[in-house]
VOBA-1610 file (N, C-alpha, C; in pm, whole numbers, padded with zeros to 5 digits, always signed):
BEGIN
Unk+19956+02018-09286Unk+19984+01946-09410Unk+20125+01895-09403Unk+20146+01766-09416Unk+20282+01712-09410Unk+20367+01768-09522Unk+20486+01818-09488Unk+20572+01880-09588Unk+20621+01779-09690Unk+20627+01649-09654Unk+20673+01548-09750Unk+20577+01536-09867Unk+20453+01574-09850Unk+20355+01567-09958Unk+20373+01681-10058Unk+20447+01785-10022Unk+20460+01903-10106Unk+20574+01893-10205Unk+20672+01810-10179Unk+20792+01808-10260Unk+20772+01776-10406Unk+20672+01695-10438Unk+20653+01655-10577Unk+20563+01749-10655Unk+20501+01842-10588Unk+20408+01932-10657Unk+20482+02026-10750Unk+20432+02037-10872Unk+20497+02127-10967Unk+20401+02230-11023Unk+20275+02217-10992Unk+20174+02310-11043Unk+20090+02354-10925Unk+20058+02478-10923Unk+19960+02518-10822Unk+19863+02615-10885Unk+19745+02614-10831Unk+19643+02711-10868Unk+19606+02782-10740Unk+19607+02910-10743Unk+19566+02984-10625Unk+19442+03064-10661Unk+19354+03075-10567Unk+19232+03149-10594Unk+19196+03231-10471Unk+19239+03356-10468Unk+19187+03444-10365Unk+19038+03468-10392Unk+18965+03500-10289Unk+18821+03520-10307Unk+18784+03665-10280Unk+18675+03708-10339Unk+18624+03842-10314Unk+18553+03845-10180Unk+18523+03964-10132Unk+18464+03977-09999Unk+18328+03910-09988Unk+18258+03891-10097Unk+18130+03821-10094Unk+18146+03670-10108Unk+18270+03625-10102Unk+18306+03483-10111Unk+18281+03424-10249Unk+18280+03506-10351Unk+18272+03453-10487Unk+18414+03435-10537Unk+18444+03321-10593Unk+18580+03302-10643Unk+18610+03398-10757Unk+18729+03451-10755Unk+18775+03536-10863Unk+18889+03464-10933Unk+18943+03518-11033Unk+19037+03455-11124Unk+19125+03349-11059Unk+19121+03230-11115Unk+19210+03124-11073Unk+19338+03138-11153Unk+19450+03135-11085Unk+19579+03142-11153Unk+19640+03004-11156Unk+19674+02959-11275Unk+19749+02834-11288Unk+19894+02874-11308Unk+19978+02830-11219Unk+20117+02869-11224Unk+20203+02744-11222Unk+20289+02731-11320Unk+20382+02618-11324Unk+20507+02659-11249Unk+20541+02581-11151Unk+20657+02610-11068Unk+20745+02486-11060Unk+20871+02504-11029Unk+20958+02387-11014Unk+20919+02306-10892Unk+20946+02178-10897Unk+20915+02091-10784Unk+20984+02142-10658Unk+20915+02134-10548Unk+20970+02178-10421Unk+20964+02327-10397Unk+20882+02398-10474Unk+20878+02545-10463Unk+20808+02592-10336Unk+20725+02509-10276Unk+20656+02547-10152Unk+20736+02495-10033Unk+20752+02581-09934Unk+20827+02545-09814Unk+20734+02546-09693Unk+20745+02446-09608Unk+20673+02444-09482Unk+20757+02526-09383Unk+20702+02638-09339Unk+20777+02728-09250Unk+20754+02692-09104Unk+20639+02638-09073Unk+20610+02584-08941Unk+20493+02487-08958Unk+20432+02445-08849Unk+20325+02344-08854Unk+20204+02389-08934Unk+20180+02518-08948Unk+20059+02564-09015Unk+20084+02672-09121Unk+20210+02697-09155Unk+20239+02804-09250Unk+20323+02752-09366Unk+20277+02780-09486Unk+20352+02749-09607Unk+20401+02881-09666Unk+20509+02875-09739Unk+20559+02995-09803Unk+20619+02963-09938Unk+20607+03057-10030Unk+20672+03042-10160Unk+20702+03179-10217Unk+20805+03182-10299Unk+20841+03306-10367Unk+20747+03326-10485Unk+20705+03449-10507Unk+20624+03482-10623Unk+20713+03566-10714Unk+20703+03543-10844Unk+20798+03598-10938Unk+20740+03712-11019Unk+20830+03789-11076Unk+20790+03895-11167Unk+20718+03827-11284Unk+20600+03879-11317Unk+20521+03816-11423Unk+20468+03917-11521Unk+20336+03912-11542Unk+20276+03998-11644Unk+20232+04134-11589Unk+20268+04162-11467Unk+20242+04293-11405Unk+20094+04324-11387Unk+20010+04223-11380Unk+19868+04247-11355Unk+19838+04251-11205Unk+19920+04186-11126Unk+19907+04186-10979Unk+19769+04141-10933Unk+19713+04043-11001Unk+19580+03994-10964Unk+19580+03935-10824Unk+19680+03851-10794Unk+19685+03789-10662Unk+19699+03895-10554Unk+19790+03990-10573Unk+19809+04094-10473Unk+19682+04177-10455Unk+19616+04210-10564Unk+19491+04287-10556Unk+19383+04212-10483Unk+19369+04084-10513Unk+19268+04003-10445Unk+19299+03988-10297Unk+19426+03964-10265Unk+19464+03946-10124Unk+19448+04076-10045Unk+19464+04189-10111Unk+19445+04318-10043Unk+19299+04334-10001Unk+19208+04277-10078Unk+19065+04287-10046Unk+19019+04178-09951Unk+19075+04057-09966Unk+19030+03944-09885Unk+19144+03842-09880Unk+19185+03806-09761Unk+19299+03716-09748Unk+19263+03567-09758Unk+19134+03536-09772Unk+19093+03396-09786Unk+19138+03344-09922Unk+19202+03228-09923Unk+19256+03175-10047Unk+19266+03024-10037Unk+19289+02959-10150Unk+19320+02817-10148Unk+19421+02785-10256Unk+19487+02672-10235Unk+19586+02622-10329Unk+19546+02484-10376Unk+19564+02457-10504Unk+19559+02321-10558Unk+19702+02285-10591Unk+19752+02180-10535Unk+19887+02134-10565Unk+19877+02002-10639Unk+19930+01999-10759Unk+19917+01882-10846Unk+20048+01803-10852Unk+20035+01674-10839Unk+20146+01581-10863Unk+20095+01485-10970Unk+20112+01523-11095Unk+20057+01445-11206Unk+20123+01308-11218Unk+20252+01298-11189Unk+20321+01170-11203Unk+20260+01064-11111Unk+20221+01105-10991Unk+20161+01011-10894Unk+20009+01023-10888Unk+19954+01110-10974Unk+19810+01133-10984Unk+19751+01170-10846Unk+19808+01275-10787Unk+19760+01324-10658Unk+19736+01474-10666Unk+19637+01517-10591Unk+19607+01660-10582Unk+19577+01691-10437Unk+19643+01793-10387Unk+19614+01841-10251Unk+19540+01974-10265Unk+19434+01988-10188Unk+19363+02116-10181Unk+19389+02172-10042Unk+19429+02297-10039Unk+19464+02361-09911Unk+19387+02492-09901Unk+19314+02507-09790Unk+19237+02629-09766Unk+19305+02707-09654Unk+19300+02840-09663Unk+19358+02920-09557Unk+19355+03068-09587Unk+19446+03138-09522Unk+19460+03283-09540Unk+19601+03309-09593Unk+19611+03400-09687Unk+19740+03430-09748Unk+19771+03578-09737Unk+19901+03607-09736Unk+19944+03746-09738Unk+20075+03755-09813Unk+20095+03869-09874Unk+20219+03893-09948Unk+20318+03967-09858Unk+20443+03929-09868Unk+20551+03995-09795Unk+20650+04046-09899Unk+20667+04177-09904Unk+20755+04235-10006Unk+20886+04289-09950Unk+20890+04316-09822Unk+21006+04387-09767Unk+21112+04294-09706Unk+21085+04166-09694Unk+21179+04075-09630Unk+21260+04000-09736Unk+21369+04063-09781Unk+21451+04005-09889Unk+21512+03871-09848Unk+21548+03854-09721Unk+21608+03728-09675Unk+21505+03616-09687Unk+21382+03640-09646Unk+21275+03539-09657Unk+21249+03506-09804Unk+21238+03607-09888Unk+21211+03585-10030Unk+21323+03502-10092Unk+21446+03534-10058Unk+21560+03459-10109Unk+21558+03314-10062Unk+21525+03293-09935Unk+21518+03157-09878Unk+21410+03074-09946Unk+21303+03138-09990Unk+21192+03066-10053Unk+21213+03040-10202Unk+21316+03099-10262Unk+21343+03078-10404Unk+21393+02935-10428Unk+21335+02867-10526Unk+21385+02733-10561Unk+21528+02742-10613Unk+21611+02651-10569Unk+21752+02650-10608Unk+21764+02632-10759Unk+21843+02719-10820Unk+21869+02708-10962Unk+21759+02758-11053Unk+21652+02812-10997Unk+21542+02860-11080Unk+21574+03002-11126Unk+21559+03031-11254Unk+21607+03156-11312Unk+21511+03275-11296Unk+21393+03254-11244Unk+21298+03365-11230Unk+21347+03467-11128Unk+21297+03589-11140Unk+21332+03695-11045Unk+21219+03706-10942Unk+21251+03682-10814Unk+21146+03690-10712Unk+21103+03834-10689Unk+20974+03852-10667Unk+20920+03985-10642Unk+20873+04000-10498Unk+20814+03897-10447Unk+20767+03897-10309Unk+20745+03753-10265Unk+20714+03734-10138Unk+20682+03603-10084Unk+20533+03598-10054Unk+20476+03481-10070Unk+20339+03458-10027Unk+20346+03364-09908Unk+20291+03408-09796Unk+20281+03324-09677Unk+20136+03279-09665Unk+20118+03150-09646Unk+19985+03090-09649Unk+19963+03016-09518Unk+19869+03065-09437Unk+19834+03001-09310Unk+19729+02895-09339Unk+19761+02768-09315Unk+19673+02656-09349Unk+19563+02642-09245Unk+19437+02644-09294Unk+19322+02618-09207Unk+19270+02476-09225Unk+19277+02424-09347Unk+19229+02288-09376Unk+19296+02239-09503Unk+19303+02107-09519Unk+19359+02050-09640Unk+19296+01913-09665Unk+19307+01868-09790Unk+19251+01739-09827Unk+19328+01686-09947Unk+19341+01556-09954Unk+19402+01488-10068Unk+19289+01425-10148Unk+19288+01449-10280Unk+19179+01399-10364Unk+19202+01258-10416Unk+19092+01197-10455Unk+19093+01070-10525Unk+19158+01090-10661Unk+19243+00999-10706Unk+19315+01017-10832Unk+19235+00981-10958Unk+19112+00940-10943Unk+19035+00885-11055Unk+19038+00971-11180Unk+19019+01100-11168Unk+19010+01186-11285Unk+19132+01276-11305Unk+19244+01237-11245Unk+19368+01312-11263Unk+19452+01237-11365Unk+19480+01298-11480Unk+19561+01227-11580Unk+19705+01214-11533Unk+19767+01102-11568Unk+19908+01086-11532Unk+19992+01155-11638Unk+20075+01248-11594Unk+20167+01319-11681Unk+20305+01308-11619Unk+20403+01293-11704Unk+20539+01277-11655Unk+20625+01395-11699Unk+20717+01433-11615Unk+20809+01543-11643Unk+20911+01496-11746Unk+20928+01572-11852Unk+21018+01535-11962Unk+21161+01514-11913Unk+21208+01597-11823Unk+21346+01584-11772Unk+21363+01453-11694Unk+21261+01417-11615Unk+21269+01293-11540Unk+21266+01173-11633Unk+21180+01178-11735Unk+21173+01070-11833Unk+21306+01057-11907Unk+21365+01170-11945Unk+21493+01167-12015Unk+21601+01102-11927Unk+21600+01132-11798Unk+21696+01072-11706Unk+21679+00922-11695Unk+21554+00877-11683Unk+21526+00733-11674Unk+21566+00664-11804Unk+21533+00726-11919Unk+21571+00668-12047Unk+21722+00658-12062Unk+21796+00759-12016Unk+21942+00755-12024Unk+21996+00639-11940Unk+21940+00619-11821Unk+21982+00507-11736Unk+21952+00374-11803Unk+21833+00362-11862Unk+21796+00238-11929Unk+21885+00212-12050Unk+21913+00315-12127Unk+22002+00298-12244Unk+22141+00254-12201Unk+22192+00312-12094Unk+22324+00273-12043Unk+22321+00127-11996Unk+22214+00088-11931Unk+22202-00051-11884Unk+22195-00147-12003Unk+22118-00112-12105Unk+22110-00196-12224Unk+22248-00209-12288Unk+22323-00099-12296Unk+22458-00104-12354Unk+22549-00196-12272Unk+22542-00187-12138Unk+22623-00276-12053Unk+22583-00421-12074Unk+22453-00448-12080Unk+22407-00586-12099Unk+22444-00640-12236Unk+22436-00556-12339Unk+22477-00600-12472Unk+22626-00632-12475Unk+22708-00550-12409Unk+22853-00576-12404Unk+22880-00705-12327Unk+22809-00726-12217Unk+22826-00850-12140Unk+22780-00970-12223Unk+22671-00955-12294Unk+22619-01063-12378Unk+22723-01101-12486Unk+22783-01000-12548Unk+22886-01026-12650Unk+23007-01095-12589Unk+23049-01051-12472Unk+23162-01115-12403Unk+23131-01261-12373Unk+23010-01289-12325Unk+22971-01427-12295Unk+22962-01511-12423Unk+22916-01449-12534Unk+22909-01520-12662Unk+23050-01562-12706Unk+23145-01469-12695Unk+23283-01500-12734Unk+23339-01609-12644Unk+23315-01599-12514Unk+23363-01699-12420Unk+23303-01836-12453Unk+23173-01841-12482Unk+23106-01967-12515Unk+23159-02023-12647Unk+23180-01936-12745Unk+23232-01981-12875Unk+23373-02038-12857Unk+23458-01970-12781Unk+23594-02018-12758Unk+23593-02151-12684Unk+23503-02163-12584Unk+23494-02289-12508Unk+23446-02401-12598Unk+23354-02373-12688Unk+23303-02475-12780Unk+23413-02517-12877Unk+23489-02422-12927Unk+23599-02452-13020Unk+23703-02538-12951Unk+23742-02504-12829Unk+23840-02583-12754Unk+23787-02723-12728Unk+23658-02733-12697Unk+23597-02863-12669Unk+23598-02950-12795Unk+23565-02892-12910Unk+23567-02967-13036Unk+23709-03009-13072Unk+23805-02920-13052Unk+23943-02952-13082Unk+23992-03065-12993Unk+23950-03065-12868Unk+23991-03172-12775Unk+23934-03307-12819Unk+23812-03304-12875Unk+23752-03429-12923Unk+23819-03476-13052Unk+23850-03382-13140Unk+23911-03420-13267Unk+24059-03455-13254Unk+24128-03391-13166Unk+24272-03408-13152Unk+24307-03442-13005Unk+24271-03560-12961Unk+24305-03594-12822Unk+24456-03603-12804Unk+24501-03582-12686Unk+24646-03585-12658Unk+24701-03721-12671
//
């Protein structure tokens, strides 16, 4: 899976499966963009955080390591589905720290390493477009600043045009 496709994902759903291959609880987890790291050509990793203490993912992975991820990029209406095997790593503090998103306030509990067996990008037809509020706020701030600059320039040009018109009229009325 190309790592460039992962940077925009902000939501993932993971679903470990039971030994009879029946899907068990799907977890929808909102994570900051860029939370998944490509560790090599076939391994993804991400920090898992202290949560509600149910340990559903860890319990499922202890029984069966088969899992999949849905990675959503609502702004671009893309979804990647990734199938593979996952395992939790709790004792490697350096790895867990490296996988933590910069500036994210959650407390990491362990790392999930995901060996990719297959992946697919879905058709965007039924994926609603949703935009991140912080990104929209940034774009709006840029647009507001641009409008303010253009309004100031427009006023300056108006004054310049008015002054030029006044000088032109005065030259016609009062020739040298």
